[in-house]
C-alpha positions, 0 to 999 in steps of 0.5 A: 479838272472838276468832276462829280462822284454820284451817290445814287442814293448810297450816302454811306458810300460817299461818306466812306469814300470821302473819309478814304480820300482824306486818309490816303497819303496820295489824295489827302490834299485833294479838294473834295466838296460835298453836294447835299440836297436840302431836305425838309428836316435834314441834308442828304449827301448826294455826291462828291465834287472832286478837283484834280489839278495835275497828272500826279493827282489823277494817278493818285485819285485813280489808285485810291478810288480803285483800292477803296472800291476793292476794300469796300466790296471785299466779301460782297458779290457783284462787280462793284457797282453801287454808290460812288460808282458813277462819274459825272463830268459836264454832260458825260456820265460814266460807270467807273465801278469796274475800271482798273486804276490805269483805265480810270486815270486814262478816262480822267485824262481824256475827260480833262482834254475835252473840258465841258462847256462853261455853265455860267461865265 
């Protein structure tokens, strides 16, 4: 299953999340692609496309994401909303900045059970 984590203008959050996933033992092998906007002078990181292929990868990603969010928001006020808190899968967009690892894994499994329509076949 492929989904996107939107940056919502917070490029730093996406860079940080990408590095976190690359360093986490459970997610280091995940396929994470950068989605960048071609600006007039430089590229702007807009989102990360993430490919999960197994139930273990879903669980590992959910745990790594929630841990990253917790560490990133340590000492900050708010519910964890901000860059990297919106998941996009096909026509579905969900705020995930408040979900537990179990809730996020369940959401990803449900989205995987209902694949988006093929864009270009």
